[in-house]
N, C-alpha and C positions, 0 to 999 in steps of 0.2 A: 861480326858484331856480337857482343855479350849482352844478354838481357836477363835481369832479375825480376821475376813476378812474385809479389807477395800477396796480392789481392786474391782471396779465395784459397790460398795455399802457396807453398814455396815451389817455384819452378825456375831452374837455371837453364838458359838456352844459349846456344852458340850458333850463329848464322841461321836462326830460325828453327833449330832442332833442339828439343829438350834433352838435356843430359840426364841419364839414369845412373844410379849408383853413387851420387854425390853423398859423401859420408855425413852423418848427423852433425858431427863437429864442424865440418866445413859449411853445411847449411846454416848452422847457428851463427857462425862468424860472418858469413856473407849477408845474412838477413839483418843482423845487427848493424853492419856498416851501411846497408841499403836504406834502412829506416832513418838513419842520421844522414842528412843531406850533405853535411860537411865533414871533413876529416876530424878525428877524435884523437886525443893524446893516448899513448899506450897505457899510461897510468889510469886514465879515466876508463878506457875500454876494459882493462883488467878488473877494475873495481866494480863495474856494472855487470860484467859477465860472470864474475866469480865473487859475489858480494859477501859470502860467508868465509872466504879465505883471507889469510893475512896478505899484506901487500906483496911480500916476497913470493908467496905461493901463487897468488893470482897472476903476478908478472910471469912466473914460470909457466903457468897454464896457458897464458896468451902466446908466449913464444912457441910452445908446443903446438898450439892450434894453428899458428901461422906456418910452422914448418911442415905440418901435415897437408896443407893445401898443395894440390898438384895439378899440372896441366892447365886447363882453362880456368879453374878456380883460382889458381895462383896468379894467372894473368889478369884476373879481374880485381886484384887487390894491390894497392900501392902502399908500400911499407917503407918508413924511414926510421932513423934512430929515435925520433921523437913521437911521431904519430903514424896513423894508418887510416886508410879510407879506400873507397872504390877507385879503380883506375879510370883515367879520363876516357870517355866514350862509352862506359857501361850505362845501359839504359835501364831505368827502374820505373816500373809502372806506378808505384805509389807517388813518386815525384810528379809525374804528369797528372795523376788524379788529384793530388792536393792543389796543384796550380789551377786545374779546371774548376774545382770546387770553389776556390777563392775568387775566380773570375765570375762565377755564377752568383755568388753571394753579393758581390759588389755591383750594385745596380747601375753604377756609372761606367762600368767597363763594357765596351762593345764586344759582342760575341759573334763568332762565326757559326755557320750552319752545323759544323761538326761538334760544337760545344753543347748542343741540345738534341743530338740525334740518338738513335738507339744504342750504339756502342758507348756513348757517354753515360747514358742512364745505366747501362750494364756495369760499367766501371764503378759508378757510384753506389751500386747495389751490393758490392762485395766488401767483406771485412778483411782486415789485415791479419794474416797468419792465424786463421781459426784453429783452435786446438793447441796452440802454443800457450804455456802458462807461466813462463818466466816473467818477472816483474817488468823488465824493459819492453817485452813484447806486449804485455797486457796494457801498459800505459800508452804505447803507440796505438794499439788497437782501439782503445777508448777515445783517444784524441781524434782519430780518424772517423770513428763511429759518429761522434757528435758533428764533425764537420760535414760528413757526407749527408746526414739527415737534413741539415740546413740547405745544402746544395740541391738535394732532390726536391725539396719544397720550392726552391727558387726555380728549378727547371719546370716543375709543374705549373707554377704561376706564369712563366714566360710562354710556355706552350699553350696554356689556356687563353692567354691574351692574343695569341696568334691563331686561335681556333683550331689548333692541332690537338683535338680532345682525346683521341685514342692514345697518343703518345704522352699527353699530360696525365691521363689516368694511370699509365704504366709507371710513371715517375712517382706519383702520389701513392700508389699501391706499394711500391718498393719501400718508401719511407714508412708506411703504416706497418708493413710486415717486419721491418727492422726494429720498430719500436711501437708495438700495438697500443700502448697507453698514451702515446704522444698526441696531444690534442691538435697541434698545428698541422701534423701530417693528415689527420682525419679532416681537418678543415680544408686542406688543399684538395682532397678527394671530393668532398662535398661541393666545393666550388666548381670542379670539373663537371659534376652531374648537373649542377644548376646552369652552367653555361650551355650544356646540351639540351636543356629543357626537360631533363629527366627527374621530375619532382619525386616520384616514388623511390627512385634509387637514392636520392639525397636524403630523404626521410629515413629510408631503411638503413643507410650508413650511420646516420645519427643514432638511431635506436640500437644498432649493434654495439656502437661505441658506448652508449649509456649503460647498457646491460653489462658489458665487460668492465667498465670503470666501477660500477656498483659492486660487482662480484669480487674484483681484485683489491679495490681500495676503499670501498664503502662511501664513495663520494659521487657527486653529479658533475656533468660537464659544466664548464663555465658559461656565463651569460653571453660571452662573445661568440661561442659556437652556436648557442641557441638563437642568437640574433641573425645568423645567416639564414636560418629556417624561417624566422619571422618575415624577413624580406621576401623569401620565396612564397610564403603563403599569401602575401598581400598582392602578388602579381595578378 
């Protein structure tokens, strides 16, 4: 089985063993095809991967990149005269993570135990291809970043409702670390503290967020976040 992992960094594995020495060019092409869940025309791929080249030169660069794929890397790519994509059966961690995130966000979707366990939270805690700065990689990374934040908050809410507070705190903390100024992530963590009866921790989290927000943006938390604490104080 061929597997492409893009979360946290590029890893290409065959039968569970990571392959070392995959060339930068091959990594680039494999990662691009993995991010796009469907096949892409050769013209589109060439234009996205070599945006500053003419159509003719970009096409030649794509043909060269495909020809340099060898062994397992070549087996992982399906190429036709019109388009190219990953071969059938190649497993991509981002595809599974996106599907998981969408299930979590849709409150009407039934979940399995593995949808809200530790490995699920770990998958949602990683960014796509950190350190890659090409436009196509950055766009994919930002799209996933936003999706995973909503998913982590949804996980925290579901775990809090199930009284699995340690796991809920881990999910909320992952969202807060990924985006320290995001109020909804802090709210998720405050709700976990409240559910556990930890008033001082809830108040402390609010105060840390208030200080950070003032220092970074010169603004105060919204009344919605403050109202969480008002309810706590009146208990």
